[in-house]
ROSE-4610 file (N, C-alpha, C; in Angstrom, 1 decimal, always signed):
// ROSE-4610
residu = [M/M/M/V/V/V/T/T/T/F/F/F/I/I/I/I/I/I/V/V/V/G/G/G/N/N/N/F/F/F/T/T/T/P/P/P/A/A/A/G/G/G/L/L/L/G/G/G/R/R/R/V/V/V/K/K/K/N/N/N/V/V/V/T/T/T/E/E/E/C/C/C/I/I/I/L/L/L/E/E/E/M/M/M/K/K/K/T/T/T/Q/Q/Q/L/L/L/N/N/N/G/G/G/V/V/V/G/G/G/G/G/G/E/E/E/I/I/I/T/T/T/N/N/N/L/L/L/Y/Y/Y/Y/Y/Y/T/T/T/L/L/L/G/G/G/H/H/H/Y/Y/Y/D/D/D/F/F/F/V/V/V/A/A/A/F/F/F/A/A/A/E/E/E/T/T/T/P/P/P/D/D/D/E/E/E/K/K/K/A/A/A/M/M/M/L/L/L/K/K/K/A/A/A/M/M/M/M/M/M/E/E/E/I/I/I/A/A/A/H/H/H/L/L/L/G/G/G/F/F/F/A/A/A/K/K/K/T/T/T/E/E/E/T/T/T/L/L/L/L/L/L/A/A/A/I/I/I/P/P/P/A/A/A/K/K/K/D/D/D/V/V/V/A/A/A/E/E/E/M/M/M/T/T/T/T/T/T/T/T/T/R/R/R/T/T/T/H/H/H/P/P/P]
num = [1/1/1/2/2/2/3/3/3/4/4/4/5/5/5/6/6/6/7/7/7/8/8/8/9/9/9/10/10/10/11/11/11/12/12/12/13/13/13/14/14/14/15/15/15/16/16/16/17/17/17/18/18/18/19/19/19/20/20/20/21/21/21/22/22/22/23/23/23/24/24/24/25/25/25/26/26/26/27/27/27/28/28/28/29/29/29/30/30/30/31/31/31/32/32/32/33/33/33/34/34/34/35/35/35/36/36/36/37/37/37/38/38/38/39/39/39/40/40/40/41/41/41/42/42/42/43/43/43/44/44/44/45/45/45/46/46/46/47/47/47/48/48/48/49/49/49/50/50/50/51/51/51/52/52/52/53/53/53/54/54/54/55/55/55/56/56/56/57/57/57/58/58/58/59/59/59/60/60/60/61/61/61/62/62/62/63/63/63/64/64/64/65/65/65/66/66/66/67/67/67/68/68/68/69/69/69/70/70/70/71/71/71/72/72/72/73/73/73/74/74/74/75/75/75/76/76/76/77/77/77/78/78/78/79/79/79/80/80/80/81/81/81/82/82/82/83/83/83/84/84/84/85/85/85/86/86/86/87/87/87/88/88/88/89/89/89/90/90/90/91/91/91/92/92/92/93/93/93/94/94/94/95/95/95/96/96/96/97/97/97/98/98/98/99/99/99]
x = [+11.8/+10.7/+9.6/+8.4/+7.2/+6.7/+6.3/+5.8/+4.3/+3.8/+2.3/+2.0/+0.8/+0.3/-0.9/-1.0/-2.1/-2.8/-4.1/-4.9/-5.8/-6.1/-7.0/-7.6/-8.6/-9.3/-9.3/-9.0/-9.1/-10.5/-10.8/-12.2/-12.4/-13.6/-13.9/-13.5/-13.8/-13.5/-12.0/-11.3/-9.8/-9.2/-9.7/-9.2/-9.6/-10.7/-11.2/-10.3/-9.6/-8.7/-7.3/-6.9/-5.6/-5.6/-4.4/-4.3/-4.3/-3.7/-3.6/-3.3/-3.3/-3.2/-1.8/-0.8/+0.6/+0.6/-0.1/-0.2/-0.8/-1.8/-2.4/-1.3/-0.6/+0.4/+1.6/+1.9/+3.0/+2.5/+1.3/+0.8/+0.8/+0.5/+0.6/+2.1/+3.0/+4.4/+4.8/+4.3/+4.7/+4.2/+3.0/+2.5/+3.3/+3.7/+4.5/+5.9/+6.5/+7.8/+7.7/+6.6/+6.4/+6.4/+6.2/+6.2/+7.4/+8.4/+9.6/+9.4/+8.4/+8.2/+8.4/+8.1/+8.2/+7.4/+7.1/+6.5/+7.6/+7.7/+8.8/+8.5/+7.2/+6.7/+5.3/+5.0/+3.7/+3.2/+2.0/+1.5/+0.1/-0.2/-1.6/-2.2/-3.5/-4.1/-5.4/-5.8/-7.1/-7.9/-9.2/-10.0/-10.6/-10.7/-11.4/-10.7/-9.3/-8.6/-7.9/-7.6/-6.9/-5.4/-5.0/-3.5/-3.3/-2.0/-1.5/-0.1/+0.1/+1.4/+2.0/+3.2/+4.0/+4.7/+4.5/+5.1/+5.7/+6.7/+7.3/+7.2/+7.0/+7.0/+7.7/+8.2/+8.8/+8.0/+6.7/+5.8/+4.3/+3.4/+2.0/+1.4/+1.8/+1.3/+1.7/+2.9/+3.3/+2.4/+2.2/+1.3/-0.1/-0.6/-2.0/-2.0/-1.0/-1.0/-1.0/-0.2/-0.1/-1.4/-2.0/-3.2/-4.4/-4.4/-5.5/-5.3/-4.1/-3.9/-4.4/-4.0/-4.4/-5.9/-6.6/-8.1/-8.6/-8.0/-8.5/-8.4/-7.4/-7.3/-8.3/-8.9/-10.0/-9.7/-8.5/-8.3/-8.3/-8.3/-8.4/-9.0/-9.7/-10.2/-9.3/-8.7/-7.7/-8.0/-7.4/-7.4/-5.9/-5.5/-4.1/-4.0/-3.0/-2.8/-1.4/-1.3/+0.0/+0.6/+1.8/+2.5/+3.6/+3.5/+4.5/+5.3/+6.6/+7.5/+7.3/+7.2/+7.1/+8.1/+9.4/+10.4/+10.2/+9.6/+9.3/+8.2/+7.2/+6.1/+6.7/+7.5/+8.2/+9.0/+9.7/+10.5/+9.5/+8.4/+7.5/+6.9/+6.6/+5.9/+6.9/+8.1/+9.1/+9.7/+9.5/+10.0/+8.9/+7.7/+6.7/+7.1/+6.7/+6.8/+5.5/+5.5/+4.3/+4.1/+2.9/+2.6/+2.9]
y = [+1.5/+1.1/+2.2/+1.8/+2.7/+2.7/+3.9/+4.1/+4.2/+3.6/+3.6/+3.9/+4.5/+4.7/+3.7/+2.9/+2.0/+2.5/+2.8/+3.1/+1.9/+1.6/+0.4/+0.3/-0.6/-0.9/-2.4/-2.9/-4.3/-4.7/-5.9/-6.4/-7.2/-7.3/-8.1/-9.6/-10.1/-11.5/-11.7/-10.7/-10.9/-10.9/-10.0/-9.9/-11.1/-11.7/-12.9/-14.1/-14.1/-15.3/-15.2/-14.0/-13.8/-13.3/-13.4/-12.9/-11.4/-10.7/-9.3/-8.6/-7.3/-6.6/-6.8/-7.1/-7.3/-8.5/-9.5/-10.6/-10.2/-9.4/-8.9/-8.2/-7.3/-6.5/-7.4/-8.4/-9.3/-10.1/-10.4/-11.1/-10.1/-8.8/-7.8/-7.7/-7.7/-7.6/-8.9/-10.0/-11.2/-11.2/-10.7/-10.6/-9.6/-8.5/-7.5/-8.0/-8.7/-9.3/-10.3/-11.0/-12.0/-11.5/-10.2/-9.6/-8.7/-8.8/-8.0/-6.6/-6.4/-5.1/-5.2/-4.0/-3.9/-2.8/-2.9/-1.8/-1.0/+0.3/+1.2/+1.9/+2.2/+2.9/+2.4/+2.3/+1.9/+2.7/+3.1/+3.9/+3.4/+3.1/+2.9/+4.2/+4.4/+5.7/+5.7/+6.9/+7.1/+7.9/+7.6/+8.3/+7.3/+7.7/+6.9/+5.6/+5.6/+4.4/+3.8/+2.5/+1.9/+1.9/+2.0/+2.1/+2.8/+3.3/+3.9/+3.2/+2.7/+2.1/+2.7/+2.9/+3.4/+2.1/+1.8/+0.6/+0.9/+0.0/+0.1/-1.2/-1.2/-2.5/-2.1/-3.1/-2.9/-2.1/-2.4/-1.7/-1.8/-1.2/-1.2/-2.6/-3.4/-4.8/-5.6/-5.4/-6.2/-5.7/-4.4/-4.0/-4.5/-4.5/-5.1/-6.5/-7.3/-8.7/-8.9/-8.1/-8.2/-7.8/-6.7/-6.2/-7.2/-7.9/-8.9/-10.0/-10.4/-11.5/-11.1/-9.8/-9.3/-9.2/-8.8/-8.7/-10.1/-11.1/-12.5/-13.0/-12.6/-13.1/-12.6/-11.4/-10.8/-10.2/-9.9/-9.4/-7.9/-7.2/-5.8/-5.3/-4.2/-3.5/-2.4/-2.3/-1.3/-0.4/+0.7/+1.6/+1.9/+1.7/+1.9/+3.1/+4.0/+5.2/+5.2/+5.6/+5.8/+7.1/+7.1/+8.3/+8.7/+9.9/+10.5/+11.5/+11.4/+12.3/+13.7/+14.6/+16.1/+16.6/+16.1/+16.6/+16.2/+15.0/+14.6/+15.5/+15.8/+16.7/+18.1/+18.6/+19.9/+19.9/+18.9/+18.8/+18.8/+18.1/+18.1/+19.5/+20.2/+21.5/+22.6/+22.4/+23.5/+23.3/+22.2/+22.0/+22.1/+22.6/+22.8/+23.9/+23.7/+24.8/+25.5/+26.8/+27.5/+27.8/+27.8/+28.1/+29.5]
z = [-8.7/-7.8/-7.9/-7.8/-7.8/-6.4/-6.0/-4.6/-4.6/-3.6/-3.4/-1.9/-1.7/-0.4/-0.2/+0.8/+1.0/+2.3/+2.2/+3.4/+3.6/+4.8/+5.0/+6.4/+6.4/+7.6/+7.8/+9.0/+9.3/+9.3/+8.8/+8.8/+10.0/+10.5/+11.7/+11.4/+10.2/+9.9/+9.9/+9.4/+9.4/+10.7/+11.6/+12.9/+13.8/+13.4/+14.1/+13.8/+12.6/+12.2/+12.8/+13.2/+13.7/+15.2/+15.8/+17.2/+17.4/+16.4/+16.5/+15.2/+15.1/+13.9/+13.3/+14.2/+13.7/+12.7/+13.0/+12.0/+10.7/+10.7/+9.4/+8.6/+9.3/+8.6/+8.1/+8.9/+8.4/+7.2/+7.1/+5.9/+4.7/+4.9/+3.8/+3.4/+4.3/+4.0/+3.2/+3.6/+2.8/+1.4/+1.2/-0.2/-1.0/-0.4/-1.2/-1.4/-0.5/-0.7/-1.8/-2.0/-3.0/-4.4/-4.6/-5.9/-6.0/-5.1/-5.2/-4.6/-3.7/-3.1/-1.6/-1.0/+0.5/+1.0/+2.3/+3.0/+3.6/+3.2/+3.7/+4.9/+5.2/+6.4/+6.7/+8.0/+8.4/+9.6/+9.6/+10.7/+11.0/+12.3/+12.7/+12.9/+12.5/+12.6/+13.3/+13.8/+14.4/+13.3/+13.3/+12.3/+11.3/+10.0/+9.0/+8.7/+8.8/+8.4/+9.7/+9.7/+10.8/+10.6/+9.3/+9.0/+7.7/+7.6/+6.3/+6.1/+5.0/+4.7/+3.4/+3.4/+2.2/+1.7/+0.5/-0.1/-1.5/-1.8/-3.1/-3.8/-5.1/-5.9/-7.2/-7.9/-9.2/-10.2/-10.2/-11.1/-10.6/-11.4/-11.0/-11.0/-12.0/-12.1/-10.8/-10.3/-9.1/-8.0/-7.8/-6.7/-6.9/-8.1/-8.3/-7.9/-8.3/-7.9/-6.4/-5.7/-4.2/-3.6/-4.1/-3.5/-3.7/-4.9/-5.1/-4.2/-3.9/-2.9/-1.5/-1.1/+0.2/+0.3/-0.8/-0.8/-0.6/-1.3/-1.3/+0.2/+0.9/+2.3/+3.2/+2.9/+3.6/+5.0/+5.3/+6.6/+6.7/+5.5/+5.5/+4.2/+4.2/+3.0/+2.8/+1.6/+1.3/+0.1/+0.1/-1.1/-1.4/-2.6/-3.0/-3.9/-3.5/-4.3/-4.9/-6.1/-6.7/-6.2/-5.7/-5.2/-6.1/-6.5/-7.4/-6.6/-6.5/-5.7/-6.2/-5.3/-5.6/-6.5/-6.4/-7.2/-8.7/-8.9/-10.3/-10.9/-10.1/-10.6/-10.8/-10.0/-10.1/-11.4/-11.7/-13.0/-14.2/-14.1/-15.2/-15.5/-14.4/-14.6/-15.0/-14.6/-15.0/-16.4/-17.0/-18.3/-19.4/-19.0/-20.0/-21.0/-22.2/-23.1/-23.4/-23.5/-23.7/-25.2/-25.7/-27.1/-27.4]
């Protein structure tokens, strides 16, 4: 599974169509489940973004498909980041060969 971080803001139009933000997040979970993924952690935040979600999908194409559906629904504007575990980066940098 590939890990992603999704940051987002609820849109006024999206919140107008549902009763509360929980329904918006449930729809996001439904879209991710539909591509074989899941939200592993979710936080509502203060500041620039309304929420931060940690999600996993089988690959980048699956995440793209889910996020396109979420964008089409219009309840949130999101930014999706690929998250690479620190241990993987550490392994890459310690196995470098120097000329």
